[in-house]
gemmi code that builds the backbone of each chain (N, CA, C; Angstrom):
import gemmi

chains = {
    "A": [
        ("MET", (152.568, 1.099, -93.053), (154.105, 1.396, -91.920), (154.694, 1.861, -92.601)),
        ("LYS", (155.854, 2.938, -92.574), (156.731, 3.655, -92.963), (157.701, 3.193, -91.630)),
        ("ILE", (159.134, 3.597, -92.345), (160.105, 2.857, -91.263), (161.214, 3.814, -92.281)),
        ("ASP", (162.563, 4.155, -91.480), (163.286, 5.189, -91.598), (164.481, 5.288, -90.610)),
        ("ILE", (165.258, 4.960, -91.246), (166.664, 4.647, -90.547), (167.777, 5.773, -90.681)),
        ("SER", (168.165, 6.393, -89.694), (169.095, 7.318, -89.647), (170.601, 7.250, -88.457)),
        ("GLU", (171.508, 8.106, -89.040), (172.272, 8.308, -87.450), (171.811, 9.332, -86.520)),
        ("TYR", (171.835, 9.045, -85.422), (171.551, 9.961, -84.584), (172.517, 10.453, -83.937)),
        ("GLY", (173.579, 11.469, -84.530), (174.576, 11.846, -84.266), (175.261, 10.771, -84.133)),
        ("ALA", (176.568, 11.153, -82.632), (177.224, 10.415, -82.014), (176.535, 9.164, -81.001)),
        ("LEU", (175.469, 9.661, -80.944), (174.706, 8.826, -79.916), (174.309, 7.280, -80.511)),
        ("GLY", (174.212, 6.867, -81.643), (173.381, 5.848, -82.238), (172.834, 5.809, -82.920)),
        ("THR", (171.184, 5.156, -83.379), (170.802, 5.139, -84.180), (169.425, 6.050, -84.297)),
        ("LYS", (168.859, 6.386, -85.292), (167.585, 7.136, -84.944), (166.066, 5.875, -86.081)),
        ("ILE", (165.316, 5.704, -85.324), (164.467, 4.741, -86.353), (163.089, 5.863, -86.121)),
        ("THR", (162.670, 6.050, -87.547), (161.252, 6.955, -87.360), (160.325, 5.847, -87.930)),
        ("LEU", (159.083, 5.551, -87.126), (157.725, 4.571, -87.827), (156.885, 6.103, -88.094)),
        ("VAL", (156.289, 5.772, -89.073), (154.808, 6.356, -89.104), (153.717, 5.148, -90.032)),
        ("GLY", (152.498, 5.319, -89.347), (151.722, 4.763, -89.946), (151.209, 3.580, -88.352)),
        ("ARG", (150.753, 2.341, -88.636), (150.034, 1.831, -87.937), (150.906, 0.321, -87.442)),
        ("LEU", (151.140, 0.650, -86.100), (151.786, -0.693, -85.274), (150.895, -1.953, -85.062)),
        ("ASP", (150.016, -2.632, -86.420), (149.337, -3.463, -86.119), (150.295, -4.980, -86.532)),
        ("ILE", (149.069, -5.656, -86.708), (149.726, -6.893, -87.501), (150.410, -6.820, -88.239)),
        ("ALA", (150.066, -5.870, -89.315), (150.445, -5.710, -90.940), (151.706, -5.110, -90.941)),
        ("GLY", (151.913, -3.753, -89.773), (152.909, -2.936, -89.612), (154.272, -3.718, -88.783)),
        ("ALA", (153.680, -4.632, -88.181), (154.981, -5.105, -87.448), (155.498, -6.361, -88.104)),
        ("GLU", (154.612, -6.799, -89.022), (155.572, -7.390, -89.914), (156.794, -6.863, -90.754)),
        ("LYS", (155.839, -5.592, -91.255), (156.583, -4.435, -92.073), (158.405, -4.446, -91.371)),
        ("ILE", (158.283, -3.909, -90.080), (159.510, -3.013, -89.480), (160.053, -4.597, -88.527)),
        ("ASP", (159.564, -5.863, -88.707), (160.577, -6.794, -88.145), (161.456, -6.718, -88.461)),
        ("LEU", (162.426, -7.086, -89.340), (163.746, -7.219, -89.957), (164.339, -5.611, -89.572)),
        ("PRO", (163.816, -5.234, -90.656), (164.969, -3.392, -90.163), (165.311, -3.323, -88.676)),
        ("LEU", (163.931, -3.406, -87.978), (163.837, -3.302, -86.487), (165.355, -4.415, -86.222)),
        ("ALA", (164.903, -5.201, -85.883), (166.235, -6.716, -85.387), (167.784, -6.629, -85.940)),
        ("THR", (167.810, -5.626, -87.108), (169.208, -5.827, -87.953), (169.598, -4.287, -86.792)),
        ("VAL", (168.880, -3.045, -86.847), (169.610, -2.397, -85.999), (170.113, -2.499, -84.842)),
        ("ALA", (169.149, -3.258, -84.031), (168.919, -3.105, -82.496), (170.091, -4.473, -82.238)),
        ("GLY", (170.336, -5.185, -83.359), (171.157, -6.315, -83.406), (172.805, -5.585, -83.191)),
        ("LYS", (173.059, -4.449, -83.733), (174.150, -3.867, -83.623), (174.579, -2.913, -82.246)),
        ("ARG", (175.662, -2.811, -82.021), (176.195, -2.304, -80.809), (175.723, -0.859, -80.515)),
        ("GLY", (175.340, -0.361, -79.751), (174.670, 1.141, -80.008), (173.320, 1.301, -79.213)),
        ("ASN", (173.275, 2.512, -79.399), (171.813, 3.516, -78.417), (170.493, 3.334, -79.789)),
        ("VAL", (169.816, 3.305, -79.804), (168.551, 3.672, -80.197), (167.611, 3.969, -79.725)),
        ("VAL", (166.945, 5.445, -81.017), (165.961, 6.068, -80.422), (165.111, 5.731, -81.657)),
        ("ILE", (163.663, 5.621, -81.120), (162.387, 5.303, -82.113), (161.964, 6.505, -82.016)),
        ("ASP", (161.679, 7.189, -82.807), (160.518, 8.651, -83.176), (159.080, 7.881, -83.578)),
        ("MET", (158.410, 7.715, -81.942), (156.999, 7.456, -82.219), (155.835, 8.350, -82.467)),
        ("SER", (156.242, 9.958, -83.052), (155.384, 10.679, -82.959), (154.253, 10.308, -84.180)),
        ("GLY", (155.015, 9.394, -85.280), (154.109, 9.375, -86.546), (153.186, 8.058, -86.332)),
        ("VAL", (153.173, 7.191, -85.178), (152.633, 6.205, -84.866), (151.242, 6.085, -84.426)),
        ("GLU", (150.468, 5.792, -85.292), (148.700, 6.379, -84.831), (147.981, 4.819, -83.942)),
        ("PHE", (148.761, 3.766, -84.426), (148.129, 2.462, -83.399), (149.172, 1.813, -83.343)),
        ("LEU", (148.752, 1.557, -81.708), (149.541, 0.389, -81.178), (149.034, -0.655, -80.781)),
        ("ALA", (149.369, -1.568, -81.329), (148.625, -2.970, -80.241), (149.732, -4.211, -79.918)),
        ("SER", (149.665, -5.046, -79.139), (150.548, -5.797, -78.377), (151.503, -6.237, -79.046)),
        ("ILE", (151.189, -6.714, -80.543), (152.181, -7.099, -81.531), (152.915, -6.381, -81.668)),
        ("GLY", (152.925, -4.649, -81.611), (153.831, -3.994, -82.050), (154.712, -3.479, -80.410)),
        ("ILE", (154.443, -4.099, -79.681), (154.755, -4.025, -78.273), (155.805, -4.708, -78.369)),
        ("ARG", (155.389, -5.840, -78.430), (156.259, -7.141, -78.671), (157.905, -6.708, -79.187)),
        ("HIS", (157.148, -6.451, -80.335), (158.841, -6.231, -80.979), (159.197, -5.051, -80.490)),
        ("LEU", (158.698, -3.809, -80.334), (159.599, -3.122, -79.364), (160.477, -3.535, -78.480)),
        ("VAL", (159.727, -4.551, -77.418), (160.551, -5.496, -76.356), (161.364, -5.803, -76.936)),
        ("MET", (161.384, -6.538, -78.117), (162.410, -7.992, -78.625), (163.407, -6.464, -78.818)),
        ("ALA", (163.390, -5.757, -79.622), (164.786, -4.720, -79.733), (164.958, -4.087, -78.697)),
        ("ALA", (164.462, -3.940, -77.705), (164.887, -3.662, -76.417), (165.649, -4.144, -75.728)),
        ("LYS", (165.682, -5.703, -75.980), (166.054, -6.768, -75.345), (167.390, -6.772, -75.902)),
        ("ALA", (167.234, -6.932, -77.318), (168.464, -6.911, -77.994), (169.560, -5.373, -78.010)),
        ("VAL", (169.085, -4.453, -78.113), (170.182, -3.333, -77.643), (170.415, -3.268, -76.126)),
        ("ALA", (169.547, -3.871, -75.304), (170.535, -4.479, -73.596), (171.639, -4.941, -73.939)),
        ("ARG", (171.402, -6.097, -74.668), (172.573, -7.114, -74.720), (173.971, -6.646, -75.065)),
        ("GLY", (173.388, -5.354, -75.941), (175.187, -4.599, -76.588), (175.639, -3.737, -75.899)),
        ("ALA", (174.924, -3.394, -74.657), (174.981, -2.628, -73.672), (174.809, -1.197, -73.731)),
        ("GLY", (173.642, -1.239, -74.906), (173.186, -0.055, -75.390), (171.431, 0.575, -74.783)),
        ("ARG", (171.217, 1.691, -74.946), (169.743, 1.600, -74.350), (168.584, 2.017, -75.805)),
        ("LEU", (167.503, 1.969, -75.311), (166.855, 2.221, -76.398), (165.783, 3.263, -75.755)),
        ("VAL", (164.696, 4.511, -76.577), (164.346, 5.444, -75.695), (163.301, 5.424, -77.065)),
        ("LEU", (161.825, 5.750, -76.300), (160.848, 5.825, -77.545), (160.812, 7.303, -77.810)),
        ("LEU", (160.716, 7.949, -78.478), (160.658, 9.595, -78.502), (159.376, 9.468, -79.127)),
        ("ALA", (158.744, 10.753, -78.162), (157.452, 11.604, -78.584), (156.284, 10.755, -79.364)),
        ("PRO", (155.824, 9.599, -77.997), (154.521, 8.708, -78.759), (153.197, 9.588, -78.599)),
        ("SER", (152.304, 9.733, -79.220), (150.711, 10.548, -79.080), (150.473, 9.612, -77.605)),
        ("PRO", (149.511, 10.882, -77.158), (148.959, 10.924, -76.008), (148.536, 9.211, -75.707)),
        ("VAL", (147.384, 8.821, -77.281), (146.392, 7.115, -76.810), (148.001, 6.259, -76.477)),
        ("VAL", (148.757, 6.631, -77.452), (149.707, 5.608, -77.672), (150.621, 5.444, -76.068)),
        ("THR", (150.853, 6.747, -75.627), (151.077, 6.879, -74.906), (150.745, 5.971, -73.673)),
        ("GLU", (149.318, 5.757, -73.271), (148.583, 5.569, -72.505), (148.609, 3.786, -72.595)),
        ("VAL", (148.568, 3.624, -73.760), (149.157, 2.009, -74.196), (150.069, 1.445, -73.407)),
        ("LEU", (151.181, 2.236, -73.798), (152.568, 2.129, -72.812), (152.474, 1.670, -71.119)),
        ("VAL", (152.226, 3.144, -70.982), (151.721, 3.472, -69.663), (151.182, 2.359, -69.087)),
        ("THR", (149.669, 1.737, -69.616), (148.953, 0.543, -68.736), (149.838, -0.638, -69.121)),
        ("SER", (150.392, -0.536, -69.815), (151.336, -2.019, -70.272), (152.420, -1.859, -69.128)),
        ("GLY", (152.973, -1.227, -68.382), (153.596, -1.134, -67.282), (155.191, -1.202, -68.132)),
        ("LEU", (155.028, -0.559, -69.099), (156.724, -1.045, -69.750), (157.315, -0.097, -69.610)),
        ("ASP", (157.343, 1.172, -68.910), (158.036, 2.240, -69.163), (159.511, 2.043, -68.673)),
        ("ALA", (160.038, 1.280, -67.961), (161.444, 0.793, -67.246), (161.957, 0.261, -68.245)),
        ("ILE", (161.177, -0.765, -69.593), (162.299, -1.370, -70.518), (162.122, -0.283, -71.380)),
        ("LEU", (160.541, 0.117, -71.963), (160.756, 1.492, -72.936), (160.480, 2.437, -72.499)),
        ("PRO", (161.540, 3.317, -72.164), (161.798, 4.868, -71.561), (160.808, 5.387, -72.667)),
        ("ILE", (160.362, 6.220, -72.116), (159.495, 7.359, -72.839), (159.695, 8.545, -72.984)),
        ("ALA", (160.799, 9.729, -74.296), (161.405, 11.258, -73.988), (160.042, 11.911, -74.615)),
        ("ARG", (160.199, 12.765, -74.132), (158.931, 13.955, -74.480), (159.746, 14.570, -75.271)),
        ("SER", (160.652, 14.443, -75.711), (161.491, 15.370, -76.348), (163.048, 15.227, -76.704)),
        ("GLU", (163.548, 15.980, -77.791), (164.779, 15.377, -78.267), (166.016, 15.305, -77.433)),
        ("ASP", (166.186, 16.518, -76.256), (166.789, 16.914, -75.760), (166.315, 15.737, -74.254)),
        ("GLU", (165.320, 15.380, -73.956), (164.824, 14.589, -73.003), (165.771, 13.253, -73.684)),
        ("ALA", (165.804, 12.895, -75.122), (166.293, 11.931, -75.325), (167.343, 11.356, -75.383)),
        ("ARG", (168.144, 12.499, -75.490), (169.622, 12.457, -75.548), (169.973, 12.415, -73.988)),
        ("ALA", (169.419, 13.196, -72.840), (169.656, 13.071, -71.713), (169.684, 11.509, -71.366)),
        ("LYS", (168.231, 10.688, -71.881), (167.955, 9.512, -71.336), (169.423, 8.541, -72.134)),
        ("LEU", (169.897, 8.729, -72.981), (170.998, 7.959, -73.852), (171.937, 8.228, -73.391)),
        ("THR", (172.747, 9.415, -72.726), (173.708, 9.475, -72.041), (173.843, 9.307, -70.918)),
        ("GLY", (172.997, 9.450, -70.558), (173.042, 8.498, -68.960), (172.977, 10.093, -67.357)),
        ("SER", (172.809, 11.202, -68.517), (172.938, 12.201, -67.772), (171.308, 12.623, -67.253)),
        ("GLU", (170.309, 11.453, -66.943), (168.893, 11.581, -66.969), (169.012, 10.005, -66.534)),
        ("SER", (168.665, 9.628, -65.071), (168.245, 8.149, -65.196), (166.972, 7.913, -65.726)),
        ("ALA", (166.787, 6.328, -66.437), (165.660, 6.131, -67.487), (164.982, 5.680, -65.987)),
    ],
    "B": [
        ("MET", (119.355, 12.110, -83.195), (120.012, 11.027, -84.798), (120.743, 9.684, -84.686)),
        ("ALA", (120.157, 8.683, -84.931), (120.014, 6.914, -84.699), (121.983, 7.114, -84.389)),
        ("ASP", (121.688, 6.096, -83.450), (123.414, 5.757, -83.580), (123.717, 5.084, -84.482)),
        ("ALA", (124.993, 5.363, -85.157), (125.855, 4.737, -85.840), (126.350, 3.400, -86.079)),
        ("THR", (125.993, 2.773, -86.355), (126.528, 0.924, -86.089), (127.375, 0.956, -87.637)),
        ("PHE", (127.879, -0.243, -87.297), (129.336, -1.259, -87.820), (128.596, -2.456, -88.555)),
        ("GLU", (128.712, -3.358, -88.936), (128.547, -4.504, -88.959), (129.496, -5.499, -90.131)),
        ("ALA", (130.290, -6.258, -89.732), (130.981, -7.122, -90.598), (131.502, -8.160, -90.122)),
        ("LYS", (131.821, -9.326, -91.106), (132.040, -10.838, -91.040), (133.386, -10.501, -91.561)),
        ("VAL", (134.524, -11.531, -90.634), (135.908, -11.326, -90.863), (136.350, -12.561, -90.876)),
        ("VAL", (137.400, -13.364, -91.539), (137.666, -14.335, -91.254), (139.067, -13.897, -90.492)),
        ("ALA", (139.452, -15.035, -89.772), (140.372, -14.762, -88.698), (141.516, -15.363, -89.468)),
        ("ASP", (142.456, -14.373, -89.968), (143.863, -14.341, -90.753), (144.011, -12.906, -90.965)),
        ("ALA", (145.967, -12.980, -90.148), (146.004, -11.528, -90.623), (145.963, -10.318, -91.629)),
        ("ALA", (145.504, -10.424, -92.453), (145.439, -9.827, -94.023), (144.008, -9.343, -94.010)),
        ("ALA", (142.823, -10.209, -93.289), (141.640, -9.925, -93.293), (141.568, -9.166, -92.340)),
        ("ILE", (142.231, -9.378, -90.822), (142.426, -8.670, -89.998), (142.895, -7.096, -90.035)),
        ("ALA", (143.421, -6.839, -90.587), (144.187, -5.645, -90.828), (143.452, -4.831, -91.638)),
        ("GLY", (142.866, -5.615, -92.816), (141.949, -4.518, -93.515), (141.033, -3.964, -92.644)),
        ("PHE", (140.099, -5.115, -92.213), (138.779, -5.194, -91.137), (139.037, -3.781, -90.283)),
        ("THR", (140.592, -3.798, -89.603), (140.569, -2.732, -88.620), (140.508, -1.389, -89.411)),
        ("LEU", (141.144, -1.115, -90.069), (141.140, 0.017, -91.283), (140.091, 0.214, -91.324)),
        ("ARG", (139.162, -0.435, -92.026), (137.542, 0.302, -92.112), (136.986, 0.756, -90.849)),
        ("THR", (137.284, -0.107, -89.681), (136.694, -0.072, -88.454), (136.769, 1.194, -88.177)),
        ("THR", (138.607, 1.638, -88.316), (138.957, 3.246, -87.901), (138.133, 4.309, -88.968)),
        ("ASP", (138.318, 3.789, -90.390), (137.560, 5.106, -91.208), (136.046, 5.321, -90.849)),
        ("PHE", (135.259, 4.033, -90.278), (133.886, 4.579, -90.066), (133.957, 5.308, -88.105)),
        ("LEU", (134.842, 4.843, -87.715), (134.428, 5.480, -86.398), (134.867, 7.219, -86.423)),
        ("LYS", (135.855, 7.320, -87.328), (136.724, 8.968, -87.588), (135.274, 9.612, -88.239)),
        ("GLU", (134.383, 9.103, -89.224), (133.641, 9.463, -89.598), (132.311, 9.871, -88.444)),
        ("ALA", (132.342, 9.158, -87.765), (131.214, 8.977, -86.704), (131.869, 10.114, -85.669)),
        ("GLY", (132.926, 10.433, -85.799), (133.265, 11.556, -85.136), (133.650, 11.107, -83.755)),
        ("VAL", (134.428, 9.839, -83.528), (134.891, 9.483, -82.239), (136.166, 9.948, -81.956)),
        ("ASP", (136.159, 10.112, -80.529), (137.210, 10.911, -80.193), (138.967, 10.326, -80.101)),
        ("ALA", (139.915, 10.370, -80.453), (141.055, 9.389, -80.505), (140.872, 8.417, -79.976)),
        ("ARG", (141.396, 8.863, -78.421), (141.414, 7.596, -77.376), (140.329, 6.680, -77.666)),
        ("ALA", (139.159, 6.671, -77.672), (137.964, 6.167, -77.775), (138.240, 5.412, -78.916)),
        ("LEU", (138.603, 5.523, -80.264), (139.118, 4.571, -81.680), (139.934, 3.739, -81.700)),
        ("HIS", (141.158, 4.447, -80.712), (142.229, 3.874, -80.739), (141.683, 2.451, -79.704)),
        ("HIS", (141.368, 2.658, -78.558), (140.849, 1.148, -77.823), (139.933, 0.127, -78.449)),
        ("VAL", (139.349, 0.984, -79.214), (138.244, -0.061, -80.059), (138.574, -0.740, -80.692)),
        ("VAL", (139.652, -0.071, -81.458), (140.204, -0.942, -82.370), (140.979, -2.252, -81.921)),
        ("LEU", (141.564, -1.500, -81.079), (142.682, -2.254, -80.169), (142.070, -3.586, -79.872)),
        ("VAL", (141.114, -3.057, -79.129), (140.138, -4.688, -78.526), (139.842, -5.442, -79.683)),
        ("LEU", (139.297, -5.135, -80.971), (139.171, -5.966, -82.135), (140.493, -6.761, -82.693)),
        ("GLU", (141.318, -5.970, -82.645), (142.655, -6.468, -82.990), (143.042, -7.845, -82.084)),
        ("GLU", (143.171, -7.330, -81.100), (143.765, -8.602, -79.839), (142.765, -9.174, -80.179)),
        ("ILE", (141.610, -9.603, -79.552), (140.486, -10.793, -79.812), (140.514, -11.057, -81.243)),
        ("LEU", (140.433, -10.448, -82.595), (140.633, -11.608, -83.273), (142.168, -12.078, -83.882)),
        ("THR", (143.334, -11.460, -83.458), (144.547, -12.048, -83.438), (144.780, -13.367, -82.732)),
        ("ASN", (143.869, -13.291, -81.404), (143.721, -14.505, -80.060), (143.209, -15.715, -81.087)),
        ("LEU", (142.160, -14.913, -81.671), (141.224, -16.108, -82.619), (141.963, -16.823, -83.308)),
        ("ALA", (142.735, -16.162, -84.358), (143.760, -16.927, -85.526), (144.714, -17.290, -84.414)),
        ("THR", (145.452, -17.260, -83.507), (146.007, -17.778, -83.412), (145.779, -18.992, -82.294)),
        ("HIS", (145.040, -18.988, -81.848), (144.108, -20.025, -80.327), (142.958, -20.456, -80.806)),
        ("GLY", (142.490, -19.859, -81.551), (140.666, -20.491, -81.768), (140.385, -21.732, -82.272)),
        ("GLY", (141.470, -22.570, -83.286), (141.466, -23.670, -83.777), (140.876, -23.231, -85.454)),
        ("ALA", (140.523, -24.631, -85.994), (140.467, -23.990, -87.564), (138.521, -23.440, -87.668)),
        ("SER", (137.978, -22.632, -87.730), (136.931, -22.771, -88.074), (136.718, -22.279, -89.131)),
        ("ALA", (135.731, -22.549, -90.106), (135.504, -21.809, -91.512), (134.660, -20.770, -91.365)),
        ("GLU", (134.187, -20.833, -90.613), (133.002, -19.715, -90.135), (133.523, -18.055, -89.803)),
        ("PRO", (133.576, -17.096, -90.511), (133.940, -15.855, -90.082), (133.663, -15.561, -88.577)),
        ("ALA", (134.408, -14.705, -88.158), (133.889, -13.873, -86.808), (132.743, -12.547, -87.045)),
        ("LYS", (132.043, -12.379, -86.291), (130.682, -11.772, -86.895), (130.883, -10.629, -85.737)),
        ("ILE", (131.169, -9.008, -86.402), (131.396, -7.645, -85.348), (130.087, -6.969, -85.604)),
        ("ARG", (130.114, -6.445, -84.720), (129.212, -4.928, -84.610), (129.548, -4.103, -83.800)),
        ("ILE", (129.841, -3.021, -84.353), (130.016, -1.532, -83.199), (129.075, -0.492, -83.771)),
        ("THR", (128.904, 0.173, -82.124), (127.535, 1.175, -82.267), (128.359, 2.059, -81.577)),
        ("VAL", (128.271, 3.532, -82.374), (128.509, 4.721, -82.027), (127.401, 4.904, -81.188)),
        ("GLU", (127.484, 5.175, -79.593), (126.476, 5.957, -79.002), (126.997, 7.279, -78.303)),
        ("PRO", (126.364, 7.972, -77.557), (125.995, 8.969, -77.091), (127.453, 9.272, -76.002)),
        ("GLU", (127.234, 8.213, -75.134), (128.445, 8.391, -74.122), (129.863, 6.994, -74.353)),
        ("ARG", (129.332, 6.159, -75.331), (130.680, 4.797, -75.323), (130.103, 4.185, -76.726)),
        ("ILE", (130.763, 3.583, -76.782), (131.029, 2.633, -78.165), (131.255, 1.324, -77.758)),
        ("ALA", (130.235, 0.773, -77.997), (129.736, -0.591, -78.242), (130.212, -1.562, -78.915)),
        ("GLY", (130.509, -2.958, -78.495), (131.405, -3.680, -79.837), (130.801, -5.234, -79.135)),
        ("GLU", (130.445, -5.812, -80.275), (130.148, -7.169, -80.052), (131.178, -8.053, -81.085)),
        ("ILE", (131.736, -9.105, -80.525), (132.089, -10.281, -81.557), (131.581, -11.662, -80.920)),
        ("VAL", (131.339, -12.077, -82.386), (130.535, -13.608, -82.254), (131.483, -14.546, -82.847)),
        ("ASP", (132.113, -15.676, -82.541), (132.849, -15.958, -83.261), (132.982, -17.733, -82.548)),
        ("ALA", (132.849, -18.840, -84.038), (132.926, -20.152, -83.848), (134.536, -20.665, -82.995)),
        ("GLY", (135.135, -20.025, -82.606), (136.413, -20.420, -82.118), (136.267, -21.208, -80.958)),
        ("ALA", (137.320, -22.083, -80.681), (137.218, -22.335, -79.216), (136.890, -22.114, -78.017)),
        ("PRO", (136.194, -22.094, -77.207), (136.066, -21.615, -75.705), (136.746, -20.831, -75.393)),
        ("PHE", (136.722, -19.536, -75.262), (137.709, -18.839, -74.544), (137.246, -17.572, -74.233)),
        ("ASP", (137.268, -17.039, -72.982), (136.822, -16.074, -72.008), (137.992, -15.587, -71.558)),
        ("PRO", (137.833, -14.191, -72.383), (139.286, -12.676, -72.029), (139.341, -12.310, -70.941)),
        ("ARG", (138.306, -12.514, -69.857), (138.159, -11.620, -68.474), (139.121, -12.357, -68.279)),
        ("GLY", (139.674, -11.338, -67.225), (140.369, -11.584, -66.113), (141.556, -12.370, -66.658)),
        ("ALA", (142.039, -12.065, -68.078), (143.326, -13.058, -67.989), (144.207, -12.309, -67.106)),
        ("PRO", (145.296, -13.369, -66.978), (146.575, -13.089, -65.878), (147.455, -11.804, -66.391)),
        ("ARG", (147.750, -11.134, -65.686), (148.072, -9.653, -65.651), (150.157, -10.723, -66.106)),
        ("PRO", (150.358, -10.178, -67.298), (151.839, -9.979, -67.521), (152.719, -9.624, -66.302)),
        ("ASP", (153.559, -10.336, -66.544), (155.024, -10.055, -65.360), (155.536, -8.366, -65.856)),
        ("VAL", (154.829, -7.246, -65.377), (155.411, -6.096, -66.268), (156.262, -5.330, -65.496)),
        ("LYS", (156.750, -5.940, -64.310), (157.989, -5.649, -63.395), (159.165, -6.107, -63.883)),
        ("ALA", (159.392, -7.121, -64.565), (160.463, -7.983, -64.693), (161.294, -7.543, -65.749)),
        ("GLY", (162.623, -7.538, -65.654), (163.712, -6.753, -65.906), (163.947, -7.114, -67.917)),
        ("VAL", (164.381, -6.300, -68.100), (164.072, -6.414, -70.396), (164.876, -7.955, -70.321)),
        ("ASN", (165.591, -8.587, -69.717), (165.959, -9.710, -70.118), (165.284, -11.415, -69.976)),
        ("ASP", (163.877, -11.026, -69.419), (163.329, -11.859, -68.828), (162.083, -11.724, -68.785)),
        ("ARG", (161.573, -10.472, -69.484), (159.621, -9.954, -69.493), (159.203, -11.567, -70.386)),
        ("LEU", (158.153, -11.220, -69.603), (157.063, -11.825, -70.241), (155.926, -11.191, -71.040)),
        ("VAL", (155.534, -11.105, -72.143), (154.965, -10.185, -72.751), (153.539, -11.053, -73.478)),
        ("GLY", (153.765, -12.264, -73.092), (152.905, -13.455, -73.935), (151.500, -12.361, -73.694)),
        ("GLY", (150.747, -12.505, -72.508), (149.484, -11.858, -71.790), (149.152, -10.686, -72.294)),
        ("LEU", (150.341, -10.031, -73.167), (149.581, -8.779, -72.807), (148.699, -8.059, -73.324)),
        ("GLY", (148.004, -8.920, -74.561), (147.002, -8.069, -75.400), (146.102, -8.295, -74.761)),
        ("LEU", (145.671, -8.941, -74.172), (144.404, -9.180, -73.172), (144.452, -8.637, -71.830)),
        ("PHE", (145.023, -8.550, -71.595), (145.525, -7.607, -70.297), (145.433, -6.041, -70.717)),
        ("LEU", (145.510, -6.026, -72.021), (145.230, -4.474, -72.510), (143.889, -4.477, -72.853)),
        ("VAL", (142.822, -5.310, -73.378), (141.882, -5.444, -73.473), (140.971, -5.669, -72.441)),
        ("ASN", (141.229, -6.093, -71.040), (140.421, -6.121, -69.677), (141.008, -4.448, -69.439)),
        ("ARG", (142.194, -3.727, -69.214), (142.443, -2.737, -68.658), (141.530, -1.780, -69.313)),
        ("LEU", (141.684, -1.455, -71.113), (141.356, -0.218, -71.788), (139.815, -0.359, -71.972)),
        ("THR", (139.078, -1.198, -71.752), (137.863, -1.139, -71.626), (136.574, -0.903, -70.714)),
        ("SER", (135.830, -0.143, -70.299), (134.989, -0.227, -69.275), (133.883, -0.600, -68.809)),
        ("GLU", (133.416, -1.619, -70.020), (132.647, -3.202, -69.722), (133.265, -4.278, -70.833)),
        ("LEU", (132.951, -5.430, -70.087), (133.840, -6.430, -70.549), (133.039, -7.666, -70.261)),
        ("ASP", (131.911, -8.505, -71.011), (131.414, -9.582, -70.997), (131.472, -10.632, -71.618)),
        ("TYR", (131.370, -11.753, -71.339), (131.560, -13.110, -72.184), (130.834, -13.907, -71.760)),
        ("ALA", (129.995, -14.700, -73.174), (129.277, -15.932, -72.818), (129.328, -16.806, -74.073)),
        ("ARG", (129.374, -18.087, -73.735), (129.108, -19.405, -74.119), (127.951, -19.645, -74.594)),
        ("GLN", (127.977, -19.343, -76.060), (125.939, -19.300, -76.291), (126.373, -20.359, -77.909)),
        ("GLY", (125.245, -21.154, -77.644), (125.135, -21.800, -78.844), (126.552, -22.174, -79.645)),
        ("GLY", (127.552, -22.762, -78.883), (128.578, -23.058, -79.505), (129.239, -22.517, -79.892)),
        ("ARG", (129.274, -21.084, -79.885), (130.068, -19.835, -79.862), (130.666, -19.031, -78.840)),
        ("ASN", (131.583, -18.295, -79.217), (131.887, -17.328, -78.002), (131.077, -15.761, -78.261)),
        ("ARG", (130.508, -15.347, -77.364), (130.123, -14.286, -77.426), (130.425, -13.178, -77.000)),
        ("LEU", (131.216, -12.076, -76.924), (132.373, -10.955, -76.310), (131.327, -9.772, -76.427)),
        ("VAL", (131.097, -9.094, -75.563), (130.489, -7.776, -74.934), (131.216, -6.403, -74.805)),
        ("PHE", (131.616, -5.513, -75.615), (132.837, -4.785, -74.700), (132.255, -3.471, -75.113)),
        ("SER", (132.638, -2.108, -74.197), (132.125, -0.751, -74.507), (133.793, -0.063, -74.214)),
        ("VAL", (133.899, 0.959, -74.811), (134.645, 1.863, -74.521), (134.166, 3.007, -74.325)),
        ("ALA", (134.861, 4.284, -73.140), (133.616, 5.248, -72.854), (134.337, 6.009, -73.992)),
        ("ARG", (133.359, 7.241, -73.976), (134.037, 8.559, -75.437), (134.299, 9.531, -74.216)),
        ("SER", (135.036, 10.171, -74.701), (135.483, 11.178, -74.035), (134.753, 12.437, -74.010)),
        ("ALA", (134.164, 12.992, -72.831), (133.160, 14.092, -72.633), (133.835, 15.136, -73.555)),
        ("ALA", (135.358, 15.715, -73.140), (135.556, 16.492, -73.715), (135.952, 16.559, -75.303)),
        ("HIS", (135.941, 15.383, -75.757), (135.948, 15.176, -76.962), (134.985, 14.814, -77.888)),
        ("VAL", (133.725, 14.655, -77.516), (132.595, 14.147, -77.867), (132.559, 14.685, -79.548)),
        ("HIS", (132.983, 16.157, -79.490), (132.602, 16.466, -80.703), (133.957, 16.153, -81.799)),
        ("GLY", (134.931, 15.821, -81.408), (135.702, 15.176, -82.701), (137.100, 15.081, -82.804)),
        ("ASN", (137.621, 16.780, -82.252), (139.437, 16.028, -82.764), (140.252, 15.372, -81.965)),
        ("GLY", (139.730, 15.077, -80.934), (140.338, 13.883, -79.908), (141.756, 14.625, -79.760)),
    ],
}
model = gemmi.Model(1)
for chain_id, residues in chains.items():
    chain = gemmi.Chain(chain_id)
    for i, (resn, *xyz) in enumerate(residues, 1):
        res = gemmi.Residue()
        res.name, res.seqid = resn, gemmi.SeqId(i, " ")
        for name, pos in zip(("N", "CA", "C"), xyz):
            atom = gemmi.Atom()
            atom.name, atom.element = name, gemmi.Element(name[0])
            atom.pos, atom.b_iso = gemmi.Position(*pos), 0.0
            res.add_atom(atom)
        chain.add_residue(res)
    model.add_chain(chain)
structure = gemmi.Structure()
structure.add_model(model)
structure.setup_entities()
């Protein structure tokens, strides 16, 4: 699991995840994800490079979403693969972890120009 | 062509589970399994083994796993000596709760129930025996998923 953190224009922080969000992957992103989510501001997580997502990974994403919400920000997942999307949708998590199919959609969800 | 089969014994700890799910992924890829079935079979293995590591109690005996790639489905069997546990019908997590009060504890077993096409359990000879299957996608049987 690789994690890369960058600024997302003026909108917040972008986190790019590449690899497997399994037990080992979740452990690796734990601290950096919590650090970013604990700051005030929005967070976009680019999921396009995540090839595997299990409940432990979802748990970390939900914890991050909770921390971001406490700082009055929004968290959006960008472009997860079809199979990762199926896991998220099956979990019924779309309200807490909204999915954007494109950068435009992610920006719209963050700026509130489209309801999440 | 004979069905491809993969067998392994896995100690229920994080490092062993991660290594095992990687080997299983490689096996299913080589067998030409579509991306969806591959993902969900590995998800079931990870969730059940993680649950065993967390709640199964101390057991020196590794879990025995067998995965068979059949034409229409992937069949799996997990036998472990952990505490008796039937994962069928695990309570649905409160998926409609808000960001601040969401309960995600039961999510793994909920996904196992939802993403398998068959799920059977028996307690036999002091061991849990879980049998499951995930349907292969007809459109992707030949591979690229």
